[in-house]
C-alpha positions as CSV (number, residue, x, y, z in Angstrom):
1,X,125.7,-158.7,-85.6
2,X,122.5,-159.7,-86.6
3,X,121.2,-156.2,-87.0
4,X,124.2,-154.9,-89.1
5,X,123.7,-158.0,-91.6
6,X,120.1,-156.6,-92.0
7,X,121.5,-153.6,-92.5
8,X,123.8,-154.5,-95.2
9,X,121.6,-156.8,-96.7
10,X,118.9,-153.5,-96.6
11,X,121.6,-151.4,-98.3
12,X,123.1,-153.5,-101.0
13,X,119.4,-154.9,-102.2
14,X,117.8,-151.5,-101.6
15,X,116.6,-151.2,-105.4
16,X,114.8,-154.2,-104.8
17,X,113.7,-154.5,-101.4
18,X,111.7,-150.8,-101.4
19,X,109.9,-151.2,-104.8
20,X,108.5,-154.7,-103.2
21,X,107.8,-153.1,-99.9
22,X,106.0,-150.5,-101.7
23,X,104.3,-153.3,-104.0
24,X,103.0,-154.7,-101.0
25,X,102.0,-152.0,-99.0
26,X,100.1,-150.8,-102.1
27,X,98.5,-154.6,-102.0
28,X,97.2,-154.1,-98.6
29,X,95.9,-150.7,-99.7
30,X,94.1,-152.2,-102.4
31,X,92.8,-154.9,-100.3
32,X,91.8,-152.4,-97.3
33,X,89.9,-150.1,-99.3
34,X,88.8,-152.1,-102.0
35,X,87.9,-155.6,-101.8
36,X,86.7,-155.4,-98.2
37,X,83.8,-152.9,-99.0
38,X,83.3,-154.6,-102.0
39,X,82.7,-157.6,-100.2
40,X,80.4,-156.0,-97.8
41,X,78.4,-154.6,-100.6
42,X,78.1,-158.2,-102.4
43,X,76.9,-159.2,-98.9
44,X,74.3,-156.5,-99.0
45,X,73.3,-157.2,-102.4
46,X,72.5,-160.5,-101.5
47,X,70.4,-159.7,-99.0
48,X,68.6,-157.0,-101.1
49,X,68.2,-159.7,-103.7
50,X,66.8,-162.1,-100.8
51,X,64.5,-159.3,-99.6
52,X,63.2,-158.7,-103.3
53,X,62.5,-162.3,-104.0
54,X,60.3,-162.4,-100.7
55,X,58.8,-159.6,-101.9
56,X,58.2,-160.6,-105.5
57,X,56.6,-164.0,-103.9
58,X,54.3,-161.9,-101.8
59,X,53.2,-159.2,-104.2
60,X,52.5,-162.6,-106.8
61,X,50.1,-164.2,-103.7
62,X,48.4,-160.8,-103.5
63,X,47.8,-160.8,-106.8
64,X,46.2,-164.4,-107.2
65,X,43.9,-163.4,-104.3
66,X,42.9,-160.6,-105.8
67,X,41.7,-162.1,-109.2
68,X,40.0,-165.2,-107.1
69,X,38.0,-162.8,-105.5
70,X,37.0,-160.7,-108.1
71,X,36.3,-163.9,-110.2
72,X,34.1,-164.8,-106.8
73,X,32.3,-162.1,-107.1
74,X,31.7,-162.0,-110.4
75,X,30.9,-165.6,-110.4
76,X,28.3,-164.1,-107.2
77,X,27.2,-161.5,-109.8
78,X,26.2,-163.6,-112.7
79,X,24.4,-166.4,-110.0
80,X,22.5,-163.6,-108.5
81,X,21.5,-162.1,-111.8
82,X,20.2,-165.5,-112.7
83,X,18.5,-166.0,-109.4
84,X,16.5,-163.0,-109.8
85,X,15.9,-163.6,-113.4
86,X,14.5,-167.3,-113.8
87,X,14.0,-168.1,-110.0
88,X,11.9,-165.3,-108.5
89,X,8.4,-164.7,-109.3
90,X,8.5,-161.4,-111.7
91,X,6.0,-159.3,-110.0
92,X,3.0,-159.6,-107.3
93,X,0.8,-161.4,-109.1
94,X,2.9,-163.9,-110.2
95,X,4.6,-164.0,-106.6
96,X,0.9,-164.6,-105.3
97,X,0.0,-167.1,-108.0
98,X,3.1,-168.7,-106.2
99,X,2.3,-168.8,-102.5
100,X,-1.6,-168.4,-102.5
101,X,-3.1,-170.3,-105.5
102,X,-1.5,-171.8,-108.3
103,X,1.5,-173.5,-107.6
104,X,0.8,-174.8,-104.3
105,X,-2.9,-175.9,-106.0
106,X,-1.6,-178.0,-108.3
107,X,1.3,-179.4,-106.1
108,X,-1.4,-180.5,-103.0
109,X,-3.6,-181.5,-105.6
110,X,-0.6,-183.9,-106.8
111,X,0.1,-184.7,-103.4
112,X,-3.3,-185.9,-102.7
113,X,-4.3,-183.5,-100.7
114,X,-7.4,-180.7,-101.2
115,X,-6.8,-177.3,-101.3
116,X,-9.1,-175.2,-98.6
117,X,-8.0,-171.8,-98.9
118,X,-5.2,-169.5,-99.3
119,X,-4.3,-165.8,-99.0
120,X,-1.4,-163.9,-99.7
121,X,-0.4,-159.7,-99.3
122,X,2.7,-158.2,-99.9
123,X,4.8,-156.8,-96.8
124,X,7.6,-153.9,-97.6
125,X,11.2,-154.2,-96.7
126,X,12.9,-151.6,-95.6
127,X,16.3,-150.4,-97.6
128,X,15.8,-153.4,-100.5
129,X,14.7,-153.8,-104.2
130,X,13.1,-157.0,-102.8
131,X,9.2,-157.3,-102.1
132,X,7.9,-159.8,-100.0
133,X,4.8,-161.5,-100.5
134,X,3.3,-163.9,-97.9
135,X,0.3,-166.0,-97.2
136,X,-1.6,-168.1,-95.4
137,X,-2.5,-171.8,-96.8
138,X,-5.0,-174.3,-95.9
139,X,-5.1,-177.9,-97.1
140,X,-6.5,-181.0,-96.0
141,X,-5.3,-184.4,-96.4
142,X,-4.0,-187.4,-94.6
143,X,-0.5,-187.3,-92.9
144,X,1.7,-189.0,-95.8
145,X,0.0,-187.4,-98.5
146,X,0.9,-184.0,-96.2
147,X,4.5,-185.3,-95.9
148,X,4.9,-186.0,-99.8
149,X,3.3,-182.3,-100.4
150,X,5.5,-180.6,-98.0
151,X,9.0,-182.5,-99.7
152,X,7.2,-181.3,-103.4
153,X,7.3,-178.0,-102.3
154,X,10.9,-177.9,-100.7
155,X,12.5,-179.7,-103.9
156,X,10.8,-177.7,-105.9
157,X,12.3,-175.0,-108.5
158,X,9.9,-172.0,-107.3
159,X,11.2,-170.1,-105.2
160,X,8.8,-170.8,-101.5
161,X,9.3,-170.8,-98.4
162,X,7.7,-172.6,-96.0
163,X,8.1,-170.8,-92.4
164,X,5.6,-172.7,-90.7
165,X,3.5,-175.8,-90.8
166,X,0.3,-176.0,-88.1
167,X,-1.6,-179.9,-88.2
168,X,-5.1,-180.1,-86.7
169,X,-7.7,-182.6,-86.5
170,X,-9.7,-181.6,-89.6
171,X,-13.1,-179.8,-88.7
172,X,-16.1,-181.0,-89.7
173,X,-15.6,-184.6,-91.0
174,X,-17.8,-185.2,-93.8
175,X,-16.1,-188.3,-94.9
176,X,-15.6,-191.8,-92.2
177,X,-11.6,-191.3,-92.8
178,X,-10.8,-190.1,-89.3
179,X,-7.1,-189.9,-90.3
180,X,-7.8,-186.5,-92.3
181,X,-5.7,-183.3,-91.0
182,X,-6.0,-179.7,-91.3
183,X,-2.5,-178.3,-92.1
184,X,-2.2,-174.9,-92.3
185,X,1.0,-173.2,-94.0
186,X,2.5,-169.9,-93.5
187,X,4.7,-169.3,-96.7
188,X,6.8,-166.5,-98.2
189,X,8.4,-165.8,-101.6
190,X,10.2,-162.8,-102.9
191,X,10.1,-160.8,-106.0
192,X,12.0,-157.6,-107.6
193,X,10.6,-154.3,-107.0
194,X,12.5,-152.8,-110.0
195,X,12.1,-154.4,-113.0
196,X,14.9,-152.9,-114.5
197,X,17.0,-154.7,-112.2
198,X,16.5,-157.8,-113.3
199,X,18.8,-157.7,-116.3
């Protein structure tokens, strides 16, 4: 009985129910064919946007690191050129005066030591524009003055490297000062062999 009722209702209201059923089917079709793929597309676009934002931040970090590295290299180049131009001796004779004569002799005198002798010689360095000058220097005086001298040399602006220090009781004492010591220093400095690269 209920089936015949539904059949009768359908027969009487067919003009309304058929378009309504078609409309419902069309809505389901639009939902399945249009809205769901668009939803998945939006989710994919969100994921792509997050990936793009991550890649952009990574690129910014890498760019900053590259700029910092470049500015550090430029700063190091400027400091190196300044070191070559202002600190290192200009040539062999300047280097020799620095390690075997003038600078060390003056510093020894100011510290209360007697400059005995100094002998410098050049040393070629392989695959380098730098040339090395070494010297053996002998001074005489008491221990406290030797310490003053070593401190003065180590803190001076002149580029002198003290490689070795040897102390000994002063030979053939001519004074009554038994505390006099001979100090022998192995010292070195460098200069650029190519004056063009000093610019």
